[in-house]
C-alpha positions in Angstrom: -0.3 143.6 134.7 -0.4 146.4 132.1 0.1 149.9 133.3 -1.9 151.4 130.4 1.0 153.7 129.5 1.6 154.4 125.8 5.0 153.3 124.6 7.0 155.6 122.3 9.2 154.3 119.5 12.2 156.2 121.0 11.7 154.2 124.2 12.0 151.0 122.3 15.1 152.4 120.4 16.9 152.5 123.7 17.1 148.7 123.8 19.3 146.2 121.8 18.7 144.9 119.2 15.5 147.1 118.8 17.8 150.1 118.1 18.6 148.6 114.8 15.0 148.4 113.5 13.8 150.8 110.9 11.7 153.7 112.1 8.5 152.4 110.6 9.0 149.0 112.2 9.7 150.5 115.6 6.5 152.5 115.3 4.5 149.4 114.5 6.1 147.5 117.4 5.4 150.3 119.8 1.7 150.2 118.9 1.5 146.5 119.8 3.7 146.6 122.9 2.2 147.2 126.4 4.1 148.5 129.4 3.7 146.1 132.4 4.2 146.6 136.1 5.6 144.2 138.7 5.8 144.9 142.4 8.8 144.4 144.6 9.2 140.8 145.9 7.8 139.2 142.7 9.7 137.5 139.9 9.6 138.5 136.2 10.7 134.9 135.4 12.3 132.1 137.3 15.4 129.9 136.9 14.7 127.1 134.5 11.9 128.9 132.7 11.8 128.1 128.9 9.2 130.6 127.7 10.4 132.5 124.7 10.1 136.1 125.9 12.6 138.9 125.6 12.1 141.0 128.8 13.4 144.6 129.0 13.4 146.7 132.2 12.0 150.2 131.8 12.2 151.4 135.4 12.8 150.0 138.8 15.4 147.5 140.0 15.8 143.7 139.3 18.2 141.2 140.8 19.3 138.2 138.8 19.6 135.4 141.2 21.2 131.9 141.0 19.4 130.3 143.8 19.9 132.7 146.7 23.0 134.3 145.3 22.7 137.7 143.6 24.6 137.5 140.3 23.7 141.0 139.0 21.6 144.0 139.8 19.9 145.8 136.9 18.4 149.2 137.1 16.0 150.7 134.6 17.7 153.2 132.3 21.2 151.8 132.9 23.5 150.5 130.2 22.9 147.0 131.5 19.2 147.4 131.0 19.6 147.9 127.3 19.8 144.2 126.8 17.1 141.6 127.5 17.2 140.2 131.0 18.7 136.7 131.4 18.2 135.9 127.7 19.5 132.4 127.6 16.9 129.6 127.7 16.3 127.7 129.8 16.7 130.7 132.2 19.9 130.5 134.2 18.7 133.0 136.8 15.5 134.2 138.5 14.7 137.9 137.8 13.5 139.2 141.2 12.0 142.7 141.4 13.5 144.6 144.4 12.1 148.0 143.6 8.7 148.3 141.8 9.4 147.8 138.1 8.0 148.6 134.7 9.0 146.4 131.9 8.0 145.0 128.4 8.0 141.4 127.3 8.3 140.6 123.6 7.8 137.3 121.8 11.4 136.2 121.0 10.5 134.3 117.9 8.5 137.2 116.5 11.3 139.7 117.3 13.8 137.5 115.5 11.5 137.3 112.5 11.1 141.1 112.5 14.8 141.6 112.7 15.4 139.2 109.8 12.7 140.8 107.7 13.9 144.3 108.5 17.6 143.6 107.7 16.9 141.7 104.5 14.4 144.3 103.2 16.8 145.9 100.8 18.0 142.6 99.5 15.0 140.7 98.4 16.7 140.4 95.0 19.6 138.0 94.5 21.6 138.8 91.5 22.4 135.2 90.6 22.4 136.0 86.9 25.5 138.2 87.0 27.6 138.8 83.9 26.2 137.3 80.8 22.6 137.1 82.0 21.4 139.5 79.4 21.0 136.7 76.8 17.8 134.8 76.4 19.1 131.5 77.7 18.1 131.8 81.3 18.9 128.2 82.1 22.5 128.6 80.9 22.8 131.8 82.9 21.7 130.0 86.1 24.0 127.1 85.5 27.0 129.4 85.2 26.5 130.9 88.6 28.7 129.8 91.5 25.7 128.7 93.5 24.8 126.0 91.0 28.3 124.6 91.0 27.7 123.3 94.6 24.4 121.7 93.9 24.3 117.9 93.1 23.5 117.2 89.4 20.4 115.2 90.4 19.1 118.2 92.3 19.7 120.5 89.3 17.8 118.2 87.1 14.9 118.1 89.6 14.9 121.9 90.0 14.3 122.4 86.2 11.7 119.6 86.1 9.7 121.0 89.0 9.8 124.6 87.9 6.6 126.0 86.6 6.3 128.6 83.8 3.9 131.5 84.3 3.1 134.1 81.6 2.5 137.7 82.7 1.6 141.1 81.3 3.0 144.5 81.9 1.8 145.8 85.2 1.1 142.4 86.8 2.3 142.1 90.4 4.3 138.9 90.9 4.9 139.2 94.7 3.5 141.8 97.0 5.2 143.2 100.1 3.8 141.7 103.3 2.6 138.5 101.7 3.8 135.0 102.8 6.7 133.7 100.8 5.6 130.8 98.5 7.9 130.7 95.4 11.4 131.3 94.2 11.4 133.0 90.8 13.6 133.3 87.7 13.1 135.9 85.0 13.0 134.1 81.6 11.4 136.7 79.3 10.9 140.5 79.9 11.8 142.8 82.8 10.5 143.4 86.3 10.9 146.2 88.8 11.4 145.8 92.6 9.9 148.4 94.9 9.5 148.7 98.7 6.7 150.7 100.3 7.5 152.9 103.3 5.3 155.1 105.5 6.6 158.2 103.6 6.3 156.6 100.2 3.2 154.5 99.6 4.1 154.3 95.8 7.2 152.4 96.8 10.9 153.1 96.5 12.5 151.6 93.4 15.2 149.1 94.5 16.1 147.3 91.4 15.2 146.3 87.8 15.5 142.7 86.8 16.1 141.0 83.5 16.5 137.6 82.0 18.4 135.2 84.4 17.8 137.3 87.5 16.2 135.6 90.4 14.2 136.9 93.4 12.1 135.8 96.3 14.5 133.4 98.1 15.3 135.3 101.3 11.7 135.2 102.5 11.7 131.4 102.0 15.0 131.0 103.8 14.1 133.1 106.8 10.5 132.1 106.8 9.5 135.8 106.9 7.0 137.7 104.8 7.8 139.4 101.5 9.6 142.6 102.1 9.3 144.0 98.6 6.9 144.1 95.7 7.9 142.8 92.2 5.9 144.1 89.2 6.3 143.3 85.5 7.7 146.2 83.4 6.8 144.4 80.2 5.0 141.3 79.0 7.1 138.3 79.9 7.4 135.0 81.6 8.9 133.6 84.8 9.9 130.2 86.0 9.0 129.5 89.7 9.9 126.8 92.2 7.7 126.0 95.1 8.8 126.7 98.7 9.4 123.1 99.8 11.2 122.2 96.5 13.4 125.3 96.9 14.4 124.4 100.4 15.1 120.7 99.6 16.7 121.1 96.2 18.4 124.5 96.3 18.7 126.0 99.8 19.7 122.9 101.8 22.5 121.8 99.5 24.0 125.3 99.9 23.8 125.4 103.7 25.9 123.3 106.0 24.8 123.3 109.6 27.4 122.8 112.4 27.0 121.7 116.0 29.0 123.8 118.6 32.0 121.5 118.8 32.3 121.3 115.0 32.1 125.1 114.6 34.7 125.6 117.3 37.1 123.1 115.5 36.8 125.0 112.2 37.6 128.3 113.9 40.5 126.7 115.8 41.8 125.4 112.4 41.9 128.9 110.9 38.3 129.7 110.2 36.4 132.8 111.6 33.2 133.5 113.3 31.0 135.8 111.2 28.4 137.4 113.4 25.5 138.9 111.3 23.6 140.5 114.2 23.4 144.3 114.8 26.4 146.1 116.3 24.6 146.6 119.6 23.9 142.9 119.9 27.5 142.1 119.0 28.9 144.5 121.6 26.7 142.9 124.3 28.1 139.4 123.6 30.1 137.8 120.8 32.6 135.0 120.2 36.3 135.9 120.7 37.8 137.1 117.4 34.4 137.3 115.6 33.9 139.6 112.7 30.7 141.6 112.8 28.9 142.2 109.5 25.2 142.9 110.0 23.0 141.0 107.6 21.7 144.1 105.9 25.3 145.0 105.0 26.5 141.6 103.9 26.3 142.0 100.2 28.1 145.4 100.4 30.9 143.9 102.5 31.5 140.7 100.4 34.8 142.2 99.1 36.2 142.6 102.6 35.8 138.9 103.3 38.7 136.5 102.6 37.7 133.9 100.0 40.4 131.5 101.5 38.9 131.5 105.0 35.9 129.4 106.0 33.3 131.3 108.0 31.0 130.1 110.7 28.0 132.4 110.4 26.1 133.0 113.6 23.2 135.0 115.1 21.0 134.4 118.1 18.9 131.6 116.7 20.3 130.6 113.3 17.5 132.3 111.3 19.5 135.4 110.2 22.7 133.5 109.9 21.1 131.0 107.5 20.1 133.8 105.2 23.6 135.3 105.5 25.3 131.9 104.8 23.2 131.4 101.7 24.3 134.8 100.3 28.0 133.9 101.0 27.8 130.5 99.5 26.0 131.6 96.3 28.9 134.1 95.8 31.5 131.4 96.1 32.6 131.8 99.7 32.7 128.9 102.1 30.2 129.5 104.9 28.7 127.3 107.6 25.7 128.0 109.9 25.9 127.5 113.7 22.9 125.2 114.6 20.7 126.8 117.2 22.7 130.1 117.1 24.5 131.7 119.9 21.7 131.0 122.3 22.5 127.3 122.0 26.2 128.0 122.4 25.7 130.1 125.5 23.5 127.4 127.0 26.4 124.9 126.9 
């Protein structure tokens, strides 16, 4: 039952990976999250439960039990309580309250989406155009990128055939922050500006300016999240756009190679590396031996630190953030795979 207590953002920031959310997102989450109570002798969840909830203990004491055996005792406010209780699904343990508890329960899928959106917010724009994109031949600029080198020729032909041209005027909004992702865009004529609204800046912080050959909008399509920036025309111009399903089938999927656990472990054993794109607090709680931690929101800044001769198996909890990370690595010429089902699947083995 709900206790009626208001939850403060700083209380949420105690928990991992919530401590990595931007302040405005923590505030929004706090407004929607209710503190719950559970009396001693009752269970927060039971062994075998498959409900996708991330349960965090605020106060009280909970025992994780494998049958009748107590595997761990978690007390509210302790370091152990920073992480969700028994996160692997189906639940390996029963969470039995032994001293009256207060807790919160978050929808795991919604939390993962929020983390993905939050961490890709500064990187809505993919600079596929690169050097030489200033010319007016946008198609040539795209074909010269490393990303297109890995796409089957038939797919490339289909991409250009299925793209739709739209003509816009100065001041027109192409995509709006918070909207559902629907298209992948290429600038063919004119220039655009990318801005992101924050609670302290309703006009929007200027993130980037785009010209001919630059692309945008792909990360919302990959992670199935909402748009995390607004793109507005700075001049009259035109764009080519590719629909969501065509983007996934023709452009995204050829750049992503998904691996089962045994395949991923073989690549690492043969000289590859785990690349964990979760937040440092998540990484510290659990990670694969020898894994490199590069949070998703840092990945473009850290590209130069990665070895182009090493294949990377990119991982997160579910595969959502890691698929966005692997797309970025692959479009920049690195060899990256995605762990299917993420670390949750690996831990359940």
